[in-house]
N, CA, C and O atoms as a Tinker XYZ file with bonds, in Angstrom:
   260  protein
     1  N      0.843000   -1.126000   -0.025000    73     2
     2  CA    -0.014000   -0.026000   -0.052000    64     1     3
     3  C      0.929000    1.200000    0.057000    63     2     4     5
     4  O      1.930000    1.184000    0.773000    81     3
     5  N      0.537000    2.309000   -0.725000    73     3     6
     6  CA     1.254000    3.504000   -0.861000    64     5     7
     7  C      0.764000    4.585000    0.094000    63     6     8     9
     8  O     -0.361000    4.501000    0.587000    81     7
     9  N      1.578000    5.587000    0.364000    73     7    10
    10  CA     1.184000    6.670000    1.214000    64     9    11
    11  C      0.611000    7.830000    0.450000    63    10    12    13
    12  O      0.786000    8.999000    0.791000    81    11
    13  N     -0.122000    7.428000   -0.664000    73    11    14
    14  CA    -0.593000    8.452000   -1.598000    64    13    15
    15  C     -1.687000    9.286000   -0.981000    63    14    16    17
    16  O     -2.517000    8.745000   -0.252000    81    15
    17  N     -1.726000   10.525000   -1.228000    73    15    18
    18  CA    -2.672000   11.468000   -0.607000    64    17    19
    19  C     -4.095000   11.238000   -1.184000    63    18    20    21
    20  O     -4.267000   11.041000   -2.387000    81    19
    21  N     -5.012000   11.267000   -0.368000    73    19    22
    22  CA    -6.462000   11.088000   -0.819000    64    21    23
    23  C     -7.158000   12.498000   -0.697000    63    22    24    25
    24  O     -7.056000   13.256000    0.268000    81    23
    25  N     -7.844000   12.700000   -1.786000    73    23    26
    26  CA    -8.564000   13.963000   -1.881000    64    25    27
    27  C    -10.088000   13.832000   -1.641000    63    26    28    29
    28  O    -10.660000   12.772000   -1.893000    81    27
    29  N    -10.703000   14.839000   -1.186000    73    27    30
    30  CA   -12.281000   14.794000   -1.079000    64    29    31
    31  C    -12.783000   15.163000   -2.390000    63    30    32    33
    32  O    -12.032000   15.647000   -3.237000    81    31
    33  N    -14.079000   14.947000   -2.607000    73    31    34
    34  CA   -14.708000   15.338000   -3.885000    64    33    35
    35  C    -14.675000   16.878000   -4.005000    63    34    36    37
    36  O    -14.627000   17.376000   -5.130000    81    35
    37  N    -14.699000   17.651000   -2.912000    73    35    38
    38  CA   -14.722000   19.034000   -2.938000    64    37    39
    39  C    -13.293000   19.618000   -3.412000    63    38    40    41
    40  O    -13.164000   20.620000   -4.116000    81    39
    41  N    -12.261000   18.836000   -2.917000    73    39    42
    42  CA   -10.940000   19.255000   -3.283000    64    41    43
    43  C    -10.642000   18.999000   -4.810000    63    42    44    45
    44  O    -10.018000   19.792000   -5.515000    81    43
    45  N    -11.130000   17.872000   -5.208000    73    43    46
    46  CA   -10.910000   17.466000   -6.693000    64    45    47
    47  C    -11.650000   18.526000   -7.543000    63    46    48    49
    48  O    -11.068000   19.098000   -8.465000    81    47
    49  N    -12.999000   18.795000   -7.209000    73    47    50
    50  CA   -13.673000   19.744000   -7.943000    64    49    51
    51  C    -13.062000   21.147000   -7.992000    63    50    52    53
    52  O    -13.143000   21.822000   -9.018000    81    51
    53  N    -12.478000   21.569000   -6.933000    73    51    54
    54  CA   -11.806000   22.847000   -6.973000    64    53    55
    55  C    -10.605000   22.920000   -7.660000    63    54    56    57
    56  O    -10.279000   23.949000   -8.252000    81    55
    57  N     -9.834000   21.806000   -7.634000    73    55    58
    58  CA    -8.614000   21.763000   -8.424000    64    57    59
    59  C     -8.906000   21.632000   -9.851000    63    58    60    61
    60  O     -8.149000   22.173000  -10.656000    81    59
    61  N     -9.958000   20.949000  -10.263000    73    59    62
    62  CA   -10.323000   20.876000  -11.738000    64    61    63
    63  C    -11.214000   22.054000  -12.215000    63    62    64    65
    64  O    -11.472000   22.212000  -13.408000    81    63
    65  N    -11.644000   22.822000  -11.298000    73    63    66
    66  CA   -12.497000   23.919000  -11.530000    64    65    67
    67  C    -13.852000   23.450000  -12.008000    63    66    68    69
    68  O    -14.379000   23.954000  -13.000000    81    67
    69  N    -14.417000   22.486000  -11.304000    73    67    70
    70  CA   -15.737000   21.872000  -11.652000    64    69    71
    71  C    -16.653000   21.858000  -10.508000    63    70    72    73
    72  O    -16.214000   22.101000   -9.384000    81    71
    73  N    -17.912000   21.589000  -10.707000    73    71    74
    74  CA   -18.812000   21.481000   -9.550000    64    73    75
    75  C    -18.643000   20.089000   -8.872000    63    74    76    77
    76  O    -18.380000   19.100000   -9.556000    81    75
    77  N    -18.788000   20.026000   -7.593000    73    75    78
    78  CA   -18.609000   18.713000   -6.971000    64    77    79
    79  C    -19.514000   17.717000   -7.465000    63    78    80    81
    80  O    -19.121000   16.551000   -7.502000    81    79
    81  N    -20.737000   18.028000   -7.872000    73    79    82
    82  CA   -21.633000   16.979000   -8.390000    64    81    83
    83  C    -21.178000   16.414000   -9.723000    63    82    84    85
    84  O    -21.578000   15.308000  -10.085000    81    83
    85  N    -20.348000   17.145000  -10.466000    73    83    86
    86  CA   -19.777000   16.656000  -11.740000    64    85    87
    87  C    -18.818000   15.531000  -11.367000    63    86    88    89
    88  O    -18.745000   14.510000  -12.052000    81    87
    89  N    -18.075000   15.731000  -10.260000    73    87    90
    90  CA   -17.044000   14.733000   -9.835000    64    89    91
    91  C    -17.871000   13.446000   -9.299000    63    90    92    93
    92  O    -17.465000   12.324000   -9.600000    81    91
    93  N    -18.930000   13.597000   -8.575000    73    91    94
    94  CA   -19.677000   12.542000   -8.092000    64    93    95
    95  C    -20.293000   11.784000   -9.272000    63    94    96    97
    96  O    -20.344000   10.554000   -9.249000    81    95
    97  N    -20.787000   12.533000  -10.356000    73    95    98
    98  CA   -21.287000   11.830000  -11.483000    64    97    99
    99  C    -20.252000   10.987000  -12.230000    63    98   100   101
   100  O    -20.530000    9.884000  -12.702000    81    99
   101  N    -19.094000   11.532000  -12.310000    73    99   102
   102  CA   -18.021000   10.809000  -12.963000    64   101   103
   103  C    -17.652000    9.558000  -12.165000    63   102   104   105
   104  O    -17.334000    8.533000  -12.767000    81   103
   105  N    -17.684000    9.607000  -10.811000    73   103   106
   106  CA   -17.514000    8.439000   -9.942000    64   105   107
   107  C    -18.609000    7.370000  -10.309000    63   106   108   109
   108  O    -18.274000    6.236000  -10.653000    81   107
   109  N    -19.854000    7.737000  -10.233000    73   107   110
   110  CA   -20.997000    6.938000  -10.550000    64   109   111
   111  C    -20.766000    6.213000  -11.853000    63   110   112   113
   112  O    -20.965000    5.002000  -11.943000    81   111
   113  N    -20.339000    6.961000  -12.881000    73   111   114
   114  CA   -20.148000    6.441000  -14.281000    64   113   115
   115  C    -18.912000    5.566000  -14.451000    63   114   116   117
   116  O    -18.788000    4.818000  -15.421000    81   115
   117  N    -17.976000    5.679000  -13.458000    73   115   118
   118  CA   -16.757000    4.997000  -13.572000    64   117   119
   119  C    -15.663000    5.670000  -14.220000    63   118   120   121
   120  O    -14.598000    5.094000  -14.442000    81   119
   121  N    -15.906000    6.983000  -14.563000    73   119   122
   122  CA   -14.833000    7.818000  -15.252000    64   121   123
   123  C    -13.676000    8.159000  -14.419000    63   122   124   125
   124  O    -12.613000    8.513000  -14.929000    81   123
   125  N    -13.868000    8.054000  -13.020000    73   123   126
   126  CA   -12.845000    8.325000  -12.026000    64   125   127
   127  C    -13.092000    7.372000  -10.897000    63   126   128   129
   128  O    -14.227000    7.180000  -10.463000    81   127
   129  N    -12.009000    6.766000  -10.415000    73   127   130
   130  CA   -12.155000    5.774000   -9.397000    64   129   131
   131  C    -12.049000    6.598000   -8.012000    63   130   132   133
   132  O    -11.286000    7.549000   -7.842000    81   131
   133  N    -12.905000    6.095000   -7.089000    73   131   134
   134  CA   -13.011000    6.692000   -5.752000    64   133   135
   135  C    -13.072000    5.601000   -4.676000    63   134   136   137
   136  O    -13.494000    4.471000   -4.921000    81   135
   137  N    -12.661000    5.966000   -3.556000    73   135   138
   138  CA   -12.802000    4.956000   -2.405000    64   137   139
   139  C    -13.979000    5.492000   -1.487000    63   138   140   141
   140  O    -13.932000    6.641000   -1.048000    81   139
   141  N    -14.938000    4.719000   -1.231000    73   139   142
   142  CA   -16.153000    4.974000   -0.305000    64   141   143
   143  C    -15.640000    4.695000    1.159000    63   142   144   145
   144  O    -15.041000    3.664000    1.465000    81   143
   145  N    -15.919000    5.664000    1.985000    73   143   146
   146  CA   -15.615000    5.450000    3.377000    64   145   147
   147  C    -16.725000    4.926000    4.292000    63   146   148   149
   148  O    -16.680000    5.051000    5.516000    81   147
   149  N    -17.712000    4.340000    3.635000    73   147   150
   150  CA   -18.741000    3.650000    4.333000    64   149   151
   151  C    -19.688000    2.833000    3.326000    63   150   152   153
   152  O    -19.491000    2.784000    2.112000    81   151
   153  N    -20.664000    2.247000    3.948000    73   151   154
   154  CA   -21.528000    1.389000    3.167000    64   153   155
   155  C    -22.724000    2.192000    2.555000    63   154   156   157
   156  O    -23.286000    1.855000    1.513000    81   155
   157  N    -23.059000    3.294000    3.310000    73   155   158
   158  CA   -24.260000    4.067000    2.835000    64   157   159
   159  C    -24.098000    4.638000    1.513000    63   158   160   161
   160  O    -22.953000    4.798000    1.091000    81   159
   161  N    -25.189000    4.996000    0.739000    73   159   162
   162  CA   -25.060000    5.445000   -0.533000    64   161   163
   163  C    -24.477000    6.903000   -0.538000    63   162   164   165
   164  O    -23.877000    7.310000   -1.533000    81   163
   165  N    -24.639000    7.630000    0.487000    73   163   166
   166  CA   -24.167000    8.997000    0.608000    64   165   167
   167  C    -22.796000    9.015000    1.408000    63   166   168   169
   168  O    -22.385000   10.058000    1.916000    81   167
   169  N    -22.110000    7.815000    1.497000    73   167   170
   170  CA   -20.936000    7.813000    2.366000    64   169   171
   171  C    -19.837000    8.721000    1.697000    63   170   172   173
   172  O    -19.773000    8.838000    0.473000    81   171
   173  N    -18.988000    9.349000    2.548000    73   171   174
   174  CA   -17.920000   10.198000    2.062000    64   173   175
   175  C    -17.088000    9.495000    0.960000    63   174   176   177
   176  O    -16.951000    8.276000    1.068000    81   175
   177  N    -16.556000   10.095000   -0.022000    73   175   178
   178  CA   -15.638000    9.520000   -1.008000    64   177   179
   179  C    -14.310000   10.141000   -0.915000    63   178   180   181
   180  O    -14.188000   11.307000   -0.539000    81   179
   181  N    -13.222000    9.339000   -1.273000    73   179   182
   182  CA   -11.804000    9.935000   -1.405000    64   181   183
   183  C    -11.289000    9.444000   -2.657000    63   182   184   185
   184  O    -11.551000    8.315000   -3.073000    81   183
   185  N    -10.534000   10.304000   -3.288000    73   183   186
   186  CA    -9.956000    9.958000   -4.592000    64   185   187
   187  C     -8.480000   10.108000   -4.535000    63   186   188   189
   188  O     -7.985000   11.144000   -4.091000    81   187
   189  N     -7.716000    9.067000   -4.987000    73   187   190
   190  CA    -6.275000    9.179000   -4.963000    64   189   191
   191  C     -5.784000   10.320000   -5.684000    63   190   192   193
   192  O     -6.445000   10.781000   -6.615000    81   191
   193  N     -4.572000   10.867000   -5.305000    73   191   194
   194  CA    -3.906000   11.910000   -5.990000    64   193   195
   195  C     -3.537000   11.499000   -7.509000    63   194   196   197
   196  O     -3.640000   12.277000   -8.458000    81   195
   197  N     -3.134000   10.291000   -7.592000    73   195   198
   198  CA    -2.721000    9.878000   -8.985000    64   197   199
   199  C     -3.982000    9.807000   -9.954000    63   198   200   201
   200  O     -3.887000   10.030000  -11.161000    81   199
   201  N     -5.101000    9.496000   -9.352000    73   199   202
   202  CA    -6.321000    9.444000  -10.194000    64   201   203
   203  C     -6.685000   10.962000  -10.568000    63   202   204   205
   204  O     -7.058000   11.244000  -11.707000    81   203
   205  N     -6.571000   11.829000   -9.659000    73   203   206
   206  CA    -6.833000   13.260000   -9.986000    64   205   207
   207  C     -5.853000   13.671000  -11.096000    63   206   208   209
   208  O     -6.312000   14.241000  -12.086000    81   207
   209  N     -4.622000   13.439000  -11.009000    73   207   210
   210  CA    -3.610000   13.700000  -12.003000    64   209   211
   211  C     -3.945000   13.099000  -13.344000    63   210   212   213
   212  O     -3.821000   13.736000  -14.390000    81   211
   213  N     -4.380000   11.830000  -13.283000    73   211   214
   214  CA    -4.730000   11.182000  -14.544000    64   213   215
   215  C     -5.879000   11.970000  -15.275000    63   214   216   217
   216  O     -5.797000   12.324000  -16.451000    81   215
   217  N     -6.940000   12.205000  -14.471000    73   215   218
   218  CA    -8.061000   12.907000  -15.039000    64   217   219
   219  C     -7.656000   14.280000  -15.583000    63   218   220   221
   220  O     -8.080000   14.674000  -16.670000    81   219
   221  N     -6.840000   14.997000  -14.825000    73   219   222
   222  CA    -6.289000   16.414000  -15.158000    64   221   223
   223  C     -5.593000   16.353000  -16.464000    63   222   224   225
   224  O     -5.814000   17.187000  -17.342000    81   223
   225  N     -4.725000   15.342000  -16.606000    73   223   226
   226  CA    -3.962000   15.198000  -17.900000    64   225   227
   227  C     -4.994000   14.943000  -19.071000    63   226   228   229
   228  O     -4.896000   15.611000  -20.101000    81   227
   229  N     -5.874000   14.091000  -18.944000    73   227   230
   230  CA    -6.940000   13.880000  -19.934000    64   229   231
   231  C     -7.626000   15.079000  -20.306000    63   230   232   233
   232  O     -7.835000   15.289000  -21.500000    81   231
   233  N     -8.005000   15.895000  -19.430000    73   231   234
   234  CA    -8.819000   17.052000  -19.623000    64   233   235
   235  C     -7.884000   18.154000  -20.462000    63   234   236   237
   236  O     -8.356000   18.865000  -21.351000    81   235
   237  N     -6.596000   18.184000  -20.075000    73   235   238
   238  CA    -5.666000   19.048000  -20.791000    64   237   239
   239  C     -5.529000   18.729000  -22.199000    63   238   240   241
   240  O     -5.363000   19.599000  -23.053000    81   239
   241  N     -5.603000   17.381000  -22.469000    73   239   242
   242  CA    -5.285000   16.879000  -23.847000    64   241   243
   243  C     -6.478000   16.833000  -24.735000    63   242   244   245
   244  O     -6.388000   16.653000  -25.949000    81   243
   245  N     -7.732000   17.021000  -24.017000    73   243   246
   246  CA    -8.984000   17.016000  -24.871000    64   245   247
   247  C     -9.133000   18.320000  -25.822000    63   246   248   249
   248  O     -8.851000   19.454000  -25.436000    81   247
   249  N     -9.543000   18.053000  -26.925000    73   247   250
   250  CA    -9.622000   19.295000  -27.863000    64   249   251
   251  C    -10.892000   20.110000  -27.402000    63   250   252   253
   252  O    -11.890000   19.597000  -26.896000    81   251
   253  N    -10.725000   21.360000  -27.633000    73   251   254
   254  CA   -11.771000   22.291000  -27.292000    64   253   255
   255  C    -12.725000   22.401000  -28.409000    63   254   256   257
   256  O    -12.320000   22.406000  -29.572000    81   255
   257  N    -14.025000   22.492000  -28.097000    73   255   258
   258  CA   -15.133000   22.689000  -29.089000    64   257   259
   259  C    -15.845000   21.583000  -29.396000    63   258   260
   260  O    -16.773000   21.650000  -30.201000    81   259
């Protein structure tokens, strides 16, 4: 196991300049992997820093328009 930093949905959204609900939607669709901190549907989520960086690189490479 690594000592990789885990980010909240809100931190990821702020970093990517998106609405937190967009990040939650991506998690539900499987576009971004997250770790659930509980069994409940509304349990807090954490996202590995490497996953945030992967998504960020993909957004930078995407063509505009």
